[in-house]
LUMRO-613560 format. One record per atom (N, C-alpha, C, O): residue number from 1; residue in one letter; atom name; y, z, x. Coordinates in Angstrom, 1 decimal. Layout:
BEGIN
SITE   i aa at  north     up   east
SITE NUM  a CA      Y      Z      X
...
// end
This chain:
BEGIN
SITE   i aa at  north     up   east
SITE   1  m  N   -8.8  -14.6  -31.3
SITE   1  m CA   -7.3  -13.9  -30.0
SITE   1  m  C   -6.7  -12.9  -31.0
SITE   1  m  O   -6.6  -13.2  -32.2
SITE   2  e  N   -6.4  -11.8  -30.4
SITE   2  e CA   -5.3  -10.8  -30.9
SITE   2  e  C   -4.8  -10.9  -31.1
SITE   2  e  O   -4.2  -10.4  -30.2
SITE   3  k  N   -3.8  -11.3  -32.0
SITE   3  k CA   -2.8  -11.4  -32.2
SITE   3  k  C   -1.4  -10.4  -31.6
SITE   3  k  O   -1.4   -9.2  -32.1
SITE   4  f  N    0.0  -10.8  -30.5
SITE   4  f CA    0.7  -10.2  -29.7
SITE   4  f  C    1.4   -8.9  -30.4
SITE   4  f  O    1.4   -9.0  -31.7
SITE   5  s  N    1.7   -7.9  -29.9
SITE   5  s CA    1.8   -6.4  -30.0
SITE   5  s  C    2.4   -6.1  -29.1
SITE   5  s  O    1.8   -5.8  -28.1
SITE   6  i  N    4.2   -6.1  -29.3
SITE   6  i CA    4.8   -4.9  -28.8
SITE   6  i  C    4.6   -4.0  -28.2
SITE   6  i  O    4.5   -3.7  -27.0
SITE   7  k  N    4.3   -3.4  -29.5
SITE   7  k CA    3.3   -1.9  -29.2
SITE   7  k  C    2.1   -1.6  -28.3
SITE   7  k  O    1.8   -0.6  -27.7
SITE   8  k  N    1.4   -2.7  -28.5
SITE   8  k CA    0.0   -2.6  -27.2
SITE   8  k  C    0.7   -3.1  -25.8
SITE   8  k  O    0.1   -3.3  -24.8
SITE   9  r  N    1.6   -3.3  -25.9
SITE   9  r CA    1.8   -4.3  -24.8
SITE   9  r  C    2.7   -2.6  -23.8
SITE   9  r  O    2.3   -1.8  -22.9
SITE  10  i  N    3.8   -2.7  -24.4
SITE  10  i CA    3.9   -1.2  -23.7
SITE  10  i  C    3.0   -0.1  -23.8
SITE  10  i  O    3.2    0.9  -23.1
SITE  11  q  N    2.0   -0.1  -24.5
SITE  11  q CA    1.2    1.4  -24.2
SITE  11  q  C    0.7    1.0  -22.8
SITE  11  q  O    0.5    1.8  -21.9
SITE  12  s  N    0.5   -0.7  -22.7
SITE  12  s CA   -0.1   -1.6  -21.5
SITE  12  s  C    0.4   -0.6  -20.1
SITE  12  s  O   -0.3   -0.1  -19.2
SITE  13  f  N    1.8   -0.6  -20.5
SITE  13  f CA    2.7    0.2  -19.1
SITE  13  f  C    2.1    1.1  -19.2
SITE  13  f  O    1.2    1.1  -18.3
SITE  14  g  N    2.2    2.1  -20.0
SITE  14  g CA    2.2    3.2  -20.1
SITE  14  g  C    0.2    3.9  -19.5
SITE  14  g  O   -0.1    4.6  -18.6
SITE  15  y  N   -0.8    3.2  -20.4
SITE  15  y CA   -1.8    3.5  -18.9
SITE  15  y  C   -1.6    3.0  -17.4
SITE  15  y  O   -2.0    3.6  -16.5
SITE  16  a  N   -0.5    1.4  -17.3
SITE  16  a CA   -0.8    1.7  -15.9
SITE  16  a  C    0.4    2.5  -15.2
SITE  16  a  O    0.5    2.3  -13.9
SITE  17  w  N    1.5    3.4  -16.0
SITE  17  w CA    1.6    4.0  -14.9
SITE  17  w  C    1.2    5.7  -14.8
SITE  17  w  O    1.5    6.6  -14.1
SITE  18  k  N    0.4    5.5  -15.8
SITE  18  k CA   -1.1    6.7  -16.0
SITE  18  k  C   -2.0    6.6  -15.1
SITE  18  k  O   -2.5    7.7  -14.8
SITE  19  g  N   -2.5    5.2  -14.2
SITE  19  g CA   -3.4    4.8  -13.1
SITE  19  g  C   -2.7    5.4  -11.8
SITE  19  g  O   -3.1    6.3  -11.0
SITE  20  i  N   -0.9    4.2  -12.0
SITE  20  i CA   -0.2    5.1  -10.7
SITE  20  i  C   -0.6    6.1  -10.5
SITE  20  i  O   -1.4    6.4   -9.6
SITE  21  r  N    0.4    7.1  -11.5
SITE  21  r CA    0.4    8.8  -11.0
SITE  21  r  C   -1.1    9.1  -10.9
SITE  21  r  O   -1.2    9.5   -9.8
SITE  22  s  N   -2.4    9.2  -11.5
SITE  22  s CA   -3.5    8.9  -10.8
SITE  22  s  C   -4.0    8.7   -9.1
SITE  22  s  O   -4.5    9.4   -8.3
SITE  23  f  N   -3.7    7.7   -9.1
SITE  23  f CA   -3.8    7.2   -7.8
SITE  23  f  C   -2.9    8.0   -6.4
SITE  23  f  O   -3.4    8.5   -5.3
SITE  24  v  N   -1.8    7.9   -6.9
SITE  24  v CA   -0.9    8.2   -5.7
SITE  24  v  C   -0.7   10.7   -5.8
SITE  24  v  O    0.0   11.5   -5.1
SITE  25  s  N   -1.7   11.0   -6.9
SITE  25  s CA   -1.8   12.2   -7.0
SITE  25  s  C   -3.3   12.5   -6.7
SITE  25  s  O   -3.2   13.6   -6.1
SITE  26  k  N   -4.1   12.2   -6.7
SITE  26  k CA   -5.6   12.1   -6.0
SITE  26  k  C   -5.5   11.7   -4.4
SITE  26  k  O   -5.7   12.6   -3.6
SITE  27  e  N   -5.1   10.7   -4.0
SITE  27  e CA   -5.5    9.9   -2.6
SITE  27  e  C   -5.6   10.2   -1.6
SITE  27  e  O   -5.1    9.4   -0.9
SITE  28  h  N   -6.0   11.2   -1.1
SITE  28  h CA   -5.4   10.9    0.4
SITE  28  h  C   -4.7   10.3    1.1
SITE  28  h  O   -3.7   10.7    1.7
SITE  29  n  N   -5.4    8.9    1.0
SITE  29  n CA   -4.9    8.1    2.0
SITE  29  n  C   -3.4    7.3    1.3
SITE  29  n  O   -2.4    7.0    1.9
SITE  30  a  N   -3.7    7.3   -0.1
SITE  30  a CA   -2.4    7.1   -0.6
SITE  30  a  C   -0.9    7.9   -0.1
SITE  30  a  O    0.3    7.7    0.0
SITE  31  w  N   -2.0    9.0    0.0
SITE  31  w CA   -0.5   10.5    0.5
SITE  31  w  C    0.1    9.6    2.0
SITE  31  w  O    1.3    9.4    2.1
SITE  32  i  N   -0.8    9.2    3.0
SITE  32  i CA   -0.7    8.3    4.4
SITE  32  i  C    0.2    7.6    3.9
SITE  32  i  O    1.4    8.0    4.0
SITE  33  h  N   -0.2    6.3    3.2
SITE  33  h CA    0.7    5.3    3.4
SITE  33  h  C    2.1    5.4    2.5
SITE  33  h  O    2.9    4.5    2.3
SITE  34  c  N    2.5    6.8    1.8
SITE  34  c CA    3.6    6.8    1.4
SITE  34  c  C    4.7    7.4    2.0
SITE  34  c  O    5.9    7.2    1.9
SITE  35  v  N    3.7    8.5    3.1
SITE  35  v CA    4.4    9.0    4.2
SITE  35  v  C    5.2    8.2    5.5
SITE  35  v  O    6.1    8.4    6.2
SITE  36  a  N    4.1    7.0    5.1
SITE  36  a CA    4.7    6.0    6.0
SITE  36  a  C    5.5    4.8    5.5
SITE  36  a  O    5.9    3.9    6.2
SITE  37  i  N    5.6    5.0    4.3
SITE  37  i CA    6.6    4.2    3.4
SITE  37  i  C    8.1    4.8    3.9
SITE  37  i  O    8.7    4.5    5.0
SITE  38  i  N    8.7    5.8    2.6
SITE  38  i CA    9.5    6.9    3.9
SITE  38  i  C    9.7    6.6    4.5
SITE  38  i  O   10.7    5.9    4.6
SITE  39  t  N    8.9    6.9    5.8
SITE  39  t CA    9.4    7.0    7.1
SITE  39  t  C   10.0    5.3    7.5
SITE  39  t  O   11.1    5.2    8.0
SITE  40  v  N    9.1    4.3    7.3
SITE  40  v CA    9.8    3.0    7.9
SITE  40  v  C   11.3    2.8    6.9
SITE  40  v  O   12.2    2.3    7.4
SITE  41  t  N   11.5    3.1    5.5
SITE  41  t CA   12.9    3.2    5.0
SITE  41  t  C   13.8    3.7    4.9
SITE  41  t  O   14.8    3.6    4.2
SITE  42  i  N   13.4    4.7    6.1
SITE  42  i CA   14.4    5.8    6.6
SITE  42  i  C   14.9    5.2    8.3
SITE  42  i  O   15.9    5.6    9.0
SITE  43  a  N   13.9    4.2    8.6
SITE  43  a CA   14.3    3.8    9.9
SITE  43  a  C   15.0    2.5    9.3
SITE  43  a  O   16.1    2.1    9.7
SITE  44  g  N   14.3    2.2    8.6
SITE  44  g CA   15.4    0.6    7.9
SITE  44  g  C   16.9    0.6    7.9
SITE  44  g  O   17.7   -0.2    8.3
SITE  45  f  N   17.0    2.1    7.3
SITE  45  f CA   19.0    2.4    6.6
SITE  45  f  C   19.5    2.5    8.3
SITE  45  f  O   20.4    1.8    8.7
SITE  46  y  N   18.5    3.5    9.2
SITE  46  y CA   18.8    4.1   10.7
SITE  46  y  C   19.3    2.7   11.1
SITE  46  y  O   20.5    2.7   11.4
SITE  47  f  N   18.5    1.2   11.2
SITE  47  f CA   19.2    0.4   12.4
SITE  47  f  C   19.6   -0.7   11.7
SITE  47  f  O   20.1   -1.7   12.3
SITE  48  g  N   19.5   -0.6   10.6
SITE  48  g CA   20.6   -1.7    9.1
SITE  48  g  C   20.0   -3.1    9.3
SITE  48  g  O   20.6   -4.1    9.7
SITE  49  i  N   18.6   -2.9    9.0
SITE  49  i CA   18.0   -4.0    9.1
SITE  49  i  C   18.1   -5.3    7.7
SITE  49  i  O   17.8   -5.2    6.5
SITE  50  t  N   18.6   -6.3    8.2
SITE  50  t CA   18.5   -7.3    7.3
SITE  50  t  C   18.4   -7.7    5.8
SITE  50  t  O   17.3   -8.1    5.5
SITE  51  r  N   19.2   -7.7    4.9
SITE  51  r CA   18.4   -8.1    3.7
SITE  51  r  C   17.0   -9.1    3.7
SITE  51  r  O   16.4   -9.0    2.7
SITE  52  n  N   16.4  -10.1    4.6
SITE  52  n CA   15.1  -10.2    4.8
SITE  52  n  C   14.4   -9.6    5.0
SITE  52  n  O   13.4   -9.4    4.3
SITE  53  e  N   14.7   -8.9    6.2
SITE  53  e CA   14.0   -7.8    6.8
SITE  53  e  C   13.2   -6.7    5.8
SITE  53  e  O   12.0   -6.4    5.6
SITE  54  w  N   14.5   -6.3    5.5
SITE  54  w CA   13.6   -5.6    3.8
SITE  54  w  C   12.9   -6.4    2.6
SITE  54  w  O   11.9   -6.0    1.9
SITE  55  i  N   13.3   -7.1    2.5
SITE  55  i CA   12.6   -7.7    1.5
SITE  55  i  C   10.3   -8.0    2.6
SITE  55  i  O    9.1   -7.9    2.3
SITE  56  a  N   11.2   -8.3    3.7
SITE  56  a CA    9.1   -8.5    4.2
SITE  56  a  C    8.6   -6.9    3.9
SITE  56  a  O    7.7   -6.6    3.1
SITE  57  i  N    9.5   -6.0    4.5
SITE  57  i CA    8.8   -4.7    4.3
SITE  57  i  C    8.3   -3.8    3.0
SITE  57  i  O    7.4   -3.1    2.7
SITE  58  i  N    9.6   -4.4    2.3
SITE  58  i CA    9.3   -3.9    0.9
SITE  58  i  C    7.8   -4.4    0.2
SITE  58  i  O    7.0   -3.8   -0.4
SITE  59  l  N    7.8   -5.8    0.5
SITE  59  l CA    6.8   -6.7    0.9
SITE  59  l  C    5.5   -5.7    0.9
SITE  59  l  O    4.8   -5.3    0.0
SITE  60  c  N    5.3   -5.4    2.6
SITE  60  c CA    4.2   -4.3    2.6
SITE  60  c  C    4.2   -3.8    2.1
SITE  60  c  O    3.2   -3.7    1.3
SITE  61  f  N    5.4   -2.9    2.0
SITE  61  f CA    4.9   -1.7    1.8
SITE  61  f  C    3.6   -2.2    0.0
SITE  61  f  O    2.6   -1.6   -0.3
SITE  62  g  N    4.3   -3.4   -0.6
SITE  62  g CA    3.3   -3.2   -1.8
SITE  62  g  C    1.9   -3.7   -1.8
SITE  62  g  O    1.0   -3.5   -2.6
SITE  63  m  N    1.8   -5.0   -0.3
SITE  63  m CA    1.1   -4.9   -0.3
SITE  63  m  C   -0.8   -4.0    0.2
SITE  63  m  O   -2.0   -4.3    0.0
SITE  64  v  N    0.1   -2.5    1.1
SITE  64  v CA   -0.7   -2.1    1.8
SITE  64  v  C   -0.9   -0.9   -0.1
SITE  64  v  O   -2.1   -0.6   -0.4
SITE  65  l  N    0.0   -0.5   -0.9
SITE  65  l CA   -0.9    0.2   -1.3
SITE  65  l  C   -1.2   -0.2   -2.5
SITE  65  l  O   -1.6    0.7   -3.2
SITE  66  a  N   -1.1   -1.5   -3.1
SITE  66  a CA   -2.0   -2.4   -3.4
SITE  66  a  C   -3.7   -2.5   -2.9
SITE  66  a  O   -4.8   -2.2   -3.4
SITE  67  a  N   -3.5   -2.7   -2.3
SITE  67  a CA   -5.3   -2.9   -1.5
SITE  67  a  C   -5.5   -1.6   -1.3
SITE  67  a  O   -6.6   -1.5   -0.9
SITE  68  e  N   -5.0   -0.1   -1.5
SITE  68  e CA   -5.2    1.1   -1.4
SITE  68  e  C   -5.9    1.1   -2.8
SITE  68  e  O   -6.8    1.9   -3.1
SITE  69  g  N   -5.5    0.4   -3.5
SITE  69  g CA   -5.4    0.7   -5.5
SITE  69  g  C   -6.7    0.2   -6.0
SITE  69  g  O   -7.5    0.9   -6.7
SITE  70  f  N   -6.7   -1.1   -5.6
SITE  70  f CA   -7.7   -2.1   -5.7
SITE  70  f  C   -8.5   -1.2   -4.6
SITE  70  f  O   -7.4   -0.7   -4.1
SITE  71  n  N   -9.2   -0.7   -4.2
SITE  71  n CA  -10.0   -0.2   -2.6
SITE  71  n  C  -10.4    1.1   -3.6
SITE  71  n  O  -11.5    1.1   -4.1
SITE  72  t  N   -9.7    1.9   -3.9
SITE  72  t CA   -9.8    3.3   -5.3
SITE  72  t  C  -10.7    3.0   -5.8
SITE  72  t  O  -11.8    3.6   -5.9
SITE  73  a  N  -10.0    1.6   -6.5
SITE  73  a CA  -10.7    1.4   -8.1
SITE  73  a  C  -12.3    1.1   -7.9
SITE  73  a  O  -13.0    1.5   -8.8
SITE  74  i  N  -13.0    0.2   -6.7
SITE  74  i CA  -13.6   -0.2   -6.2
SITE  74  i  C  -15.0    0.6   -5.8
SITE  74  i  O  -16.2    0.4   -5.7
SITE  75  e  N  -13.8    1.9   -5.4
SITE  75  e CA  -14.9    3.0   -4.6
SITE  75  e  C  -15.7    4.0   -6.0
SITE  75  e  O  -16.9    4.4   -5.9
SITE  76  r  N  -14.8    4.4   -7.5
SITE  76  r CA  -14.9    4.8   -8.3
SITE  76  r  C  -16.0    4.0   -9.1
SITE  76  r  O  -17.0    4.5   -9.6
SITE  77  l  N  -15.5    2.5   -9.0
SITE  77  l CA  -17.2    2.1  -10.1
SITE  77  l  C  -17.7    2.2   -9.4
SITE  77  l  O  -18.6    2.8  -10.0
SITE  78  v  N  -18.2    2.1   -8.1
SITE  78  v CA  -19.0    1.9   -7.5
SITE  78  v  C  -19.9    3.1   -7.3
SITE  78  v  O  -21.1    3.1   -6.9
SITE  79  n  N  -19.1    4.6   -7.9
SITE  79  n CA  -19.6    6.1   -7.1
SITE  79  n  C  -20.2    5.7   -9.1
SITE  79  n  O  -21.1    6.1   -9.8
SITE  80  l  N  -19.3    5.0   -9.3
SITE  80  l CA  -20.3    5.3  -11.5
SITE  80  l  C  -21.1    4.8  -11.5
SITE  80  l  O  -22.0    5.3  -12.2
SITE  81  v  N  -21.4    3.6  -11.0
SITE  81  v CA  -22.4    2.6  -11.3
SITE  81  v  C  -23.4    2.5  -10.5
SITE  81  v  O  -24.4    1.8  -10.5
SITE  82  s  N  -23.1    3.5   -9.5
SITE  82  s CA  -24.3    4.0   -8.6
SITE  82  s  C  -23.9    5.2   -7.6
SITE  82  s  O  -23.1    5.3   -6.7
SITE  83  p  N  -25.1    6.3   -8.5
SITE  83  p CA  -24.0    7.2   -8.0
SITE  83  p  C  -25.4    7.8   -6.6
SITE  83  p  O  -25.2    8.8   -6.0
SITE  84  e  N  -26.7    7.1   -6.4
SITE  84  e CA  -27.1    7.5   -5.3
SITE  84  e  C  -26.8    6.3   -4.7
SITE  84  e  O  -26.2    5.3   -5.1
SITE  85  h  N  -27.6    6.6   -3.2
SITE  85  h CA  -27.1    5.9   -2.2
SITE  85  h  C  -27.8    4.7   -2.1
SITE  85  h  O  -29.0    4.5   -2.3
SITE  86  n  N  -26.7    3.5   -1.7
SITE  86  n CA  -27.5    2.3   -2.4
SITE  86  n  C  -27.1    1.6   -1.3
SITE  86  n  O  -25.9    1.7   -1.2
SITE  87  p  N  -27.7    0.4    0.3
SITE  87  p CA  -26.7   -0.6    0.9
SITE  87  p  C  -25.6   -1.3    0.4
SITE  87  p  O  -24.5   -1.6    0.9
SITE  88  i  N  -26.3   -1.6   -0.7
SITE  88  i CA  -25.6   -2.6   -0.6
SITE  88  i  C  -23.9   -2.0   -1.4
SITE  88  i  O  -22.8   -2.6   -1.3
SITE  89  a  N  -24.2   -0.6   -2.3
SITE  89  a CA  -23.0    0.0   -2.9
SITE  89  a  C  -22.3    0.0   -1.6
SITE  89  a  O  -21.4   -0.8   -1.4
SITE  90  g  N  -22.5    0.6   -0.8
SITE  90  g CA  -21.9    1.1    0.2
SITE  90  g  C  -21.2    0.0    1.4
SITE  90  g  O  -20.4    0.4    2.3
SITE  91  d  N  -21.8   -1.4    1.4
SITE  91  d CA  -21.3   -2.2    1.4
SITE  91  d  C  -20.1   -3.1    1.1
SITE  91  d  O  -19.3   -3.8    1.8
SITE  92  v  N  -20.2   -2.7   -0.6
SITE  92  v CA  -19.4   -3.1   -1.4
SITE  92  v  C  -18.0   -2.6   -0.5
SITE  92  v  O  -17.1   -3.3    0.2
SITE  93  k  N  -18.2   -1.5   -0.7
SITE  93  k CA  -17.1    0.2   -0.1
SITE  93  k  C  -16.6   -0.1    0.8
SITE  93  k  O  -15.4   -0.1    1.0
SITE  94  d  N  -17.9   -0.6    1.9
SITE  94  d CA  -17.2   -0.9    3.6
SITE  94  d  C  -16.4   -2.0    3.8
SITE  94  d  O  -15.6   -2.0    4.7
SITE  95  i  N  -16.3   -3.5    2.8
SITE  95  i CA  -15.8   -4.5    2.2
SITE  95  i  C  -14.7   -3.8    2.0
SITE  95  i  O  -14.1   -3.4    3.0
SITE  96  a  N  -14.0   -3.4    0.7
SITE  96  a CA  -12.8   -3.3   -0.3
SITE  96  a  C  -11.9   -2.6    0.9
SITE  96  a  O  -10.8   -2.9    1.2
SITE  97  a  N  -12.7   -1.3    1.7
SITE  97  a CA  -12.4   -0.2    2.7
SITE  97  a  C  -11.3   -1.2    3.8
SITE  97  a  O  -10.0   -1.1    3.8
SITE  98  g  N  -12.3   -2.1    4.7
SITE  98  g CA  -11.8   -3.0    5.1
SITE  98  g  C  -10.4   -4.2    5.1
SITE  98  g  O   -9.6   -4.2    6.1
SITE  99  a  N  -10.2   -5.0    4.3
SITE  99  a CA   -9.8   -5.3    3.5
SITE  99  a  C   -7.9   -3.8    3.2
SITE  99  a  O   -6.7   -3.9    3.5
SITE 100  v  N   -8.4   -3.1    2.8
SITE 100  v CA   -7.2   -1.9    3.2
SITE 100  v  C   -6.4   -2.0    4.6
SITE 100  v  O   -5.2   -2.0    4.8
SITE 101  l  N   -7.4   -2.0    5.5
SITE 101  l CA   -7.5   -2.2    6.9
SITE 101  l  C   -6.7   -3.3    7.6
SITE 101  l  O   -5.8   -3.0    8.3
SITE 102  i  N   -7.1   -4.4    7.3
SITE 102  i CA   -6.5   -5.8    7.3
SITE 102  i  C   -5.7   -5.8    6.9
SITE 102  i  O   -5.1   -6.7    7.6
SITE 103  c  N   -4.5   -5.2    5.7
SITE 103  c CA   -3.2   -5.1    5.3
SITE 103  c  C   -2.3   -4.7    6.2
SITE 103  c  O   -1.4   -5.3    6.9
SITE 104  a  N   -2.9   -2.8    6.0
SITE 104  a CA   -1.9   -2.6    7.0
SITE 104  a  C   -1.9   -2.6    8.4
SITE 104  a  O   -0.9   -2.1    8.9
SITE 105  i  N   -2.6   -3.2    9.1
SITE 105  i CA   -2.7   -4.2   10.5
SITE 105  i  C   -1.5   -5.0   10.3
SITE 105  i  O   -0.4   -4.8   10.8
SITE 106  v  N   -2.0   -6.0    9.4
SITE 106  v CA   -0.7   -7.1    8.8
SITE 106  v  C    1.1   -6.6    9.2
SITE 106  v  O    2.2   -7.1    9.7
SITE 107  a  N    0.4   -4.9    8.6
SITE 107  a CA    1.8   -4.7    8.1
SITE 107  a  C    2.6   -4.1    8.7
SITE 107  a  O    3.8   -4.2    8.5
SITE 108  v  N    1.8   -2.8   10.3
SITE 108  v CA    2.2   -2.6   10.9
SITE 108  v  C    3.0   -3.8   12.2
SITE 108  v  O    4.0   -3.8   12.9
SITE 109  i  N    1.9   -4.9   12.2
SITE 109  i CA    2.8   -6.0   12.9
SITE 109  i  C    4.1   -6.4   12.6
SITE 109  i  O    5.1   -6.4   13.3
SITE 110  i  N    4.0   -6.9   11.0
SITE 110  i CA    5.4   -7.2   10.5
SITE 110  i  C    6.8   -6.1   11.3
SITE 110  i  O    7.7   -6.5   12.0
SITE 111  g  N    6.2   -4.7   10.9
SITE 111  g CA    7.0   -3.8   11.5
SITE 111  g  C    7.9   -3.7   13.3
SITE 111  g  O    9.0   -3.3   13.8
SITE 112  v  N    6.4   -4.2   13.9
SITE 112  v CA    6.4   -4.5   15.2
SITE 112  v  C    7.5   -5.1   15.4
SITE 112  v  O    8.4   -4.6   16.0
SITE 113  i  N    7.4   -6.4   14.9
SITE 113  i CA    8.3   -7.7   14.8
SITE 113  i  C    9.8   -7.2   14.6
SITE 113  i  O   10.7   -7.4   15.3
SITE 114  i  N    9.8   -6.6   13.7
SITE 114  i CA   11.1   -6.6   13.0
SITE 114  i  C   12.1   -5.6   13.4
SITE 114  i  O   13.3   -5.7   13.5
SITE 115  f  N   11.1   -4.1   13.7
SITE 115  f CA   12.2   -2.8   14.4
SITE 115  f  C   12.2   -2.8   16.1
SITE 115  f  O   12.7   -2.0   16.9
SITE 116  m  N   11.4   -3.9   16.5
SITE 116  m CA   11.0   -3.9   17.8
SITE 116  m  C   12.6   -3.8   18.3
SITE 116  m  O   13.1   -2.8   18.8
SITE 117  p  N   13.5   -5.3   18.0
SITE 117  p CA   14.6   -5.5   18.9
SITE 117  p  C   15.3   -4.2   18.4
SITE 117  p  O   16.0   -3.7   19.3
SITE 118  y  N   15.4   -3.6   17.4
SITE 118  y CA   15.8   -2.1   17.5
SITE 118  y  C   16.5   -1.5   17.9
SITE 118  y  O   17.7   -1.3   17.8
SITE 119  v  N   15.2   -1.1   18.7
SITE 119  v CA   14.2   -0.2   19.1
SITE 119  v  C   14.8   -0.6   20.4
SITE 119  v  O   15.7    0.1   21.0
SITE 120  l  N   14.3   -1.4   20.7
SITE 120  l CA   14.6   -1.9   22.5
SITE 120  l  C   16.2   -1.9   22.5
SITE 120  l  O   16.7   -1.3   23.4
SITE 121  a  N   17.0   -2.3   21.5
SITE 121  a CA   18.5   -2.4   21.6
SITE 121  a  C   18.8   -0.6   21.9
SITE 121  a  O   19.4   -0.3   22.9
SITE 122  v  N   18.4    0.1   21.2
SITE 122  v CA   19.2    1.0   20.9
SITE 122  v  C   18.3    2.2   22.8
SITE 122  v  O   18.8    3.2   23.2
SITE 123  l  N   17.2    1.6   23.5
SITE 123  l CA   17.0    2.2   24.4
SITE 123  l  C   17.4    1.8   25.7
SITE 123  l  O   17.4    2.3   26.7
SITE 124  l  N   18.1    0.2   25.3
SITE 124  l CA   18.8   -0.1   27.0
SITE 124  l  C   20.3    0.6   26.5
SITE 124  l  O   21.0    1.0   27.4
SITE 125  c  N   20.6    0.5   24.9
SITE 125  c CA   22.0    1.0   25.5
SITE 125  c  C   22.1    2.9   25.9
SITE 125  c  O   22.9    3.4   26.5
SITE 126  n  N   21.3    3.4   25.4
SITE 126  n CA   21.1    4.8   26.4
SITE 126  n  C   20.5    4.7   27.4
SITE 126  n  O   20.4    5.8   27.8
SITE 127  m  N   19.7    3.6   28.4
SITE 127  m CA   19.9    3.5   30.1
SITE 127  m  C   20.9    2.6   30.5
SITE 127  m  O   20.6    2.0   31.6
SITE 128  g  N   22.3    2.3   30.1
SITE 128  g CA   23.1    2.0   30.4
SITE 128  g  C   24.5    2.5   29.9
SITE 128  g  O   25.5    1.9   30.4
// end
């Protein structure tokens, strides 16, 4: 086993940041998720959601972005090891994309549960 090194741990953070920058700068789906994150954050401040609601929302942000990051890594690896069309490679990529979709659907459901009472309250105040 290699001896523990602070320098190598710091380097590993650098590699992780490099990966995040690559992911956010090159992946269109990451851009879409970031726009959703900004929109939901603005809505959260506008409606004054609670601390626990923020925790749920932030967990959703992390879950969806991480799932998209895993999906991107899987897609790039599959493209590297199987550049020609292969039904199994396609299935692997579809499953990874499906996992992102599951996370996104769950995040939307949580968002609806959190924001619906606030939206309804504003609508009802404006009607009456």
